[in-house]
C-alpha positions in Angstrom: 8.6 19.1 -1.5 7.3 15.7 -2.7 9.3 12.6 -2.1 10.5 11.1 -5.4 12.8 8.5 -6.8 13.3 7.2 -10.4 15.7 4.8 -11.9 16.3 2.7 -15.0 14.9 -0.8 -14.9 15.4 -1.8 -18.6 16.3 -0.4 -22.0 14.5 2.9 -22.1 12.2 1.8 -19.2 12.2 3.7 -15.9 10.5 3.1 -12.6 9.1 6.1 -10.8 8.3 5.5 -7.1 4.9 7.0 -6.4 5.4 7.1 -2.6 1.8 6.3 -2.2 0.8 7.2 1.4 4.5 8.3 1.9 5.5 4.6 1.6 8.5 3.7 -0.7 8.5 0.6 -2.8 4.8 0.2 -2.6 3.3 1.4 -5.9 5.3 2.0 -9.0 4.7 4.0 -12.2 6.6 3.0 -15.3 7.9 5.3 -18.1 8.5 3.7 -21.4 10.5 6.0 -23.7 10.7 6.0 -27.5 12.2 8.5 -30.0 8.7 10.1 -30.5 7.2 10.0 -27.1 6.7 8.5 -23.7 4.1 6.2 -22.2 3.3 6.1 -18.5 2.0 2.9 -17.1 -0.5 3.7 -14.3 -0.6 6.8 -12.1 -0.9 5.6 -8.5 -3.2 7.7 -6.3 -4.1 11.4 -6.4 -1.5 12.4 -3.8 1.2 10.7 -5.8 1.0 13.2 -8.7 3.7 15.4 -7.4 6.1 12.5 -6.8 5.5 11.3 -10.3 6.1 14.7 -11.9 9.2 15.1 -9.8 10.4 11.7 -10.9 10.0 12.6 -14.5 12.0 15.8 -14.0 14.7 13.9 -12.1 15.0 11.4 -15.0 15.1 14.4 -17.5 11.9 13.2 -19.2 9.8 16.1 -20.5 6.2 16.1 -19.5 5.3 17.4 -23.0 6.7 14.2 -24.5 4.3 12.0 -22.6 1.9 10.7 -25.3 0.0 8.1 -23.4 -1.1 7.3 -19.9 -2.0 3.7 -19.8 -4.4 2.7 -17.0 -4.1 -1.0 -16.3 -7.4 -1.1 -14.4 -9.9 1.0 -12.5 -8.6 0.7 -9.0 -7.6 4.0 -7.3 -4.0 3.0 -6.6 -3.6 2.7 -10.4 -6.0 5.2 -11.9 -6.4 7.8 -9.1 -3.6 10.1 -10.1 -4.6 10.4 -13.8 -6.8 13.5 -13.6 -4.3 15.3 -11.4 -1.5 14.7 -13.9 -3.2 15.7 -17.1 -3.1 19.5 -16.6 0.7 19.1 -16.7 0.8 16.2 -19.3 -1.0 18.4 -21.8 -0.2 16.2 -24.8 -1.1 12.9 -23.2 -4.1 10.7 -23.9 -5.4 8.3 -21.2 -5.8 4.7 -22.5 -8.4 2.9 -20.5 -11.0 0.1 -20.5 -14.4 1.1 -22.0 -16.2 0.4 -18.7 -13.9 2.8 -16.9 -14.5 5.8 -19.2 -17.8 7.0 -17.6 -16.4 6.6 -14.1 -13.3 8.7 -14.9 -15.3 11.3 -16.7 -17.8 11.6 -13.9 -16.2 10.0 -10.8 -18.5 10.9 -8.0 -20.4 7.6 -7.9 -17.1 5.6 -8.1 -15.7 7.7 -5.2 -18.8 7.1 -3.1 -18.5 3.4 -3.6 -14.7 3.4 -3.0 -15.1 5.3 0.3 -17.6 2.8 1.5 -15.4 -0.2 0.5 -12.2 1.3 1.8 -13.5 2.6 5.1 -10.8 4.0 7.3 -8.2 3.5 4.5 -10.1 5.8 2.1 -7.9 8.9 2.9 -4.8 6.9 1.7 -6.4 6.5 -1.8 -7.6 10.1 -2.2 -10.0 11.5 -4.7 -10.5 11.4 -8.5 -10.3 14.4 -10.7 -12.7 14.2 -13.8 -11.0 13.4 -17.1 -12.5 14.9 -20.2 -13.8 12.2 -22.5 -11.9 13.7 -25.5 -8.7 12.9 -23.7 -9.5 9.2 -23.3 -8.9 6.4 -25.7 -10.7 3.1 -25.3 -8.3 0.2 -25.1 -8.9 -2.8 -27.4 -7.2 -6.2 -27.8 -4.1 -5.9 -29.9 -4.1 -2.1 -29.9 -0.6 -0.7 -30.6 0.6 2.5 -29.0 3.5 3.9 -31.1 6.3 5.7 -29.3 9.0 5.8 -32.1 11.3 2.9 -32.4 9.1 0.9 -30.0 5.5 0.3 -29.2 3.2 -1.1 -26.6 0.6 -3.8 -27.5 -2.4 -4.1 -25.3 -3.7 -7.4 -23.9 -7.1 -7.8 -22.2 -6.4 -9.6 -18.9 -9.5 -9.9 -16.7 -9.7 -11.8 -13.4 -8.4 -9.3 -10.9 -10.7 -6.7 -12.4 -13.0 -6.6 -15.4 -11.3 -3.4 -16.6 -7.8 -4.9 -16.6 -5.2 -4.5 -19.4 -1.6 -5.5 -19.7 0.9 -4.3 -22.3 3.9 -5.7 -24.0 6.9 -3.7 -25.1 8.0 -4.4 -28.7 11.6 -3.4 -28.0 12.3 -5.7 -25.1 9.4 -8.1 -25.1 8.8 -7.2 -21.5 5.3 -7.4 -19.9 3.7 -4.6 -17.8 1.4 -6.8 -15.8 -0.7 -4.4 -13.7 -2.2 -6.6 -10.9 -3.1 -9.4 -13.3 -0.4 -11.6 -11.7 -0.7 -10.1 -8.2 2.0 -8.5 -6.1 5.7 -9.3 -6.4 7.7 -9.6 -3.1 11.3 -9.4 -4.2 13.0 -10.3 -1.0 10.7 -13.3 -0.5 11.0 -14.2 -4.2 7.2 -14.6 -4.2 4.3 -13.7 -6.5 1.0 -13.6 -4.7 -2.3 -13.2 -6.5 -4.8 -10.6 -5.5 -8.5 -11.4 -5.6 -10.5 -8.5 -4.3 -14.2 -7.7 -4.4 -16.3 -6.7 -6.3 -15.3 -8.3 -9.6 -12.7 -11.0 -8.9 -13.4 -13.9 -11.3 -11.4 -17.1 -10.7 -12.1 -18.6 -14.1 -11.0 -15.4 -15.9 -7.9 -15.1 -13.7 -6.9 -18.7 -14.5 -7.3 -17.9 -18.2 -5.3 -14.7 -17.9 -2.5 -16.4 -15.9 -2.3 -19.2 -18.5 -2.1 -16.6 -21.3 0.6 -14.6 -19.6 2.5 -17.8 -18.8 2.4 -18.9 -22.5 3.4 -15.3 -23.5 6.8 -16.1 -21.9 7.9 -12.4 -21.8 11.6 -12.2 -20.6 10.8 -9.7 -17.8 7.7 -8.7 -15.9 7.1 -5.2 -14.4 4.9 -5.1 -11.4 3.2 -2.0 -10.0 3.6 -3.7 -6.6 6.6 -3.8 -6.9 9.4 -3.7 -9.4 11.0 -5.9 -12.0 10.4 -9.6 -11.8 11.4 -12.6 -13.9 9.9 -14.1 -17.0 6.1 -14.1 -17.3 6.2 -17.9 -17.7 7.6 -18.3 -14.2 5.7 -15.4 -12.6 2.4 -16.5 -14.0 2.9 -20.2 -13.1 3.9 -19.2 -9.5 0.8 -17.0 -9.2 -1.5 -19.8 -10.6 -0.1 -22.3 -8.1 -0.5 -19.9 -5.3 -4.1 -19.1 -6.3 -5.1 -22.7 -6.1 -3.4 -23.2 -2.7 -5.0 -20.1 -1.3 -8.5 -21.1 -2.6 -8.1 -24.5 -1.0 -7.0 -23.0 2.4 -9.9 -20.5 2.4 -12.4 -23.2 1.3 -11.4 -25.5 4.1 -11.4 -22.7 6.7 -14.9 -21.6 5.8 -16.3 -25.1 5.7 -14.9 -25.6 9.2 -16.3 -22.3 10.5 -12.9 -20.9 11.3 -12.5 -17.3 12.4 -11.3 -14.9 9.7 -8.0 -14.2 11.6 -7.2 -18.0 11.8 -7.8 -18.4 8.0 -5.4 -15.5 7.4 -2.8 -17.1 9.6 -3.1 -20.4 7.7 -2.5 -18.6 4.4 0.5 -16.8 5.8 2.0 -20.1 7.1 1.8 -21.4 3.5 3.4 -18.2 2.1 6.1 -17.1 4.6 7.6 -13.7 3.9 11.3 -13.0 4.6 10.8 -9.4 5.8 8.3 -8.0 8.2 7.4 -5.3 5.7 6.4 -8.0 3.2 4.5 -9.9 5.8 2.4 -6.9 6.5 1.7 -6.4 2.8 0.7 -10.1 2.6 -1.7 -9.7 5.5 -3.5 -6.8 3.8 -3.8 -8.7 0.6 -5.0 -11.9 2.2 -7.7 -9.9 3.9 -8.7 -8.5 0.5 -8.6 -12.0 -1.0 -10.9 -13.4 1.6 -13.7 -11.3 0.3 -13.3 -12.2 -3.3 -12.8 -15.9 -2.8 -15.6 -16.1 -0.2 -17.9 -14.6 -2.8 -16.7 -17.0 -5.4 -17.3 -20.0 -3.1 -20.8 -18.7 -2.2 -21.7 -18.6 -5.9 -20.3 -22.1 -6.3 -22.4 -23.3 -3.3 -19.4 -23.9 -1.2 -20.1 -21.6 1.7 -18.6 -18.2 2.7 -21.9 -16.2 2.6 -21.4 -14.4 5.9 -17.8 -13.5 5.2 -18.5 -12.2 1.7 -21.2 -10.0 3.0 -19.0 -8.7 5.9 -16.1 -7.3 3.9 
C-alpha cells in the first residue's frame, strides 16, 4: 500500500505529500478545490502517483472532479507523475508550457537526457508516460482556470526553468510558486534559490523574483516544501540569497577552490537548523554550482571546467 498523507493548508487548499522516493516532506502536490472542480498543482514523480491518488481519497476528493493538472515546469519531480495519473483522472486536462508539450507527448528523448544528467539518482525520478496532445492545454500569461467560486491565474516565471509557470488563487490571493522562488526550509525559516542546468537564467530569475515580490501574495505554497509567508518576503529573501550565493561561487572559482570547499562556504553562509535540511541544502548547492558556473562562463568570469563536469 502506498504511503500517503493529506491535510488542509488553506481555505479549500490541501497539501498531498507525494512521498517521492519514500521520503516525507520532500515534494508536495496541492489540490485547490472549487464548487465545480479541482486543480492539482504538480504531480511529483511517476512512483508518487499511488500516494497522490491515496491522498485524494483520504481527503474525500473525487478523482472525477479534477479538472486541471497544472505542471509548474518540466522537471521530473514536478511533471513525472502526470501521465500515470491521467488514466484515473479521466476528466482532467494538463496545463503546461508550450515547450513542454512535445516532450510530454513523446518523452523518450527527455528521459534519455534526464538519465544522463541524473546519473545514479535517475531511478529516484522514474519514467514518463506519454500524454495525449488532446489532453494538454498550453499555458499563457493571464490564463484563468475556473473552478467554481474561485480560479487560478497563470504567471510566466522563468529563471529556474524556461518552462516555469506560477499561479495565483483568486479566493485567497495565495501564490503557488513551483520552484521559481527555490526551496522552503521551514525549520530554518529559509528560502533558498535553485539554479540548475541546463536553462537557469540569472537575469530572468531576478525579474521573476522581483515580480513575485511585488505581487505581495499573502501566502506562498512551495512544492519543496509547504506553506510559507508572503511572496514579498519569500521573494526578497530568495533574491538576497541568490546574490550571496553567486558571489561565493564566483570567488571560489576565481581562486581555483575545490568544488567541496565552495559547497562548504555556501553552507556556512546558509546554516540549516536540522540535519535533514542541511542534507537538502547540500544537494541543491551542488545543483546550483552547475548553473551558476555556466552563467559565469558566459559572462567571462570563469567556471568552464566545473560547468562541463556536472
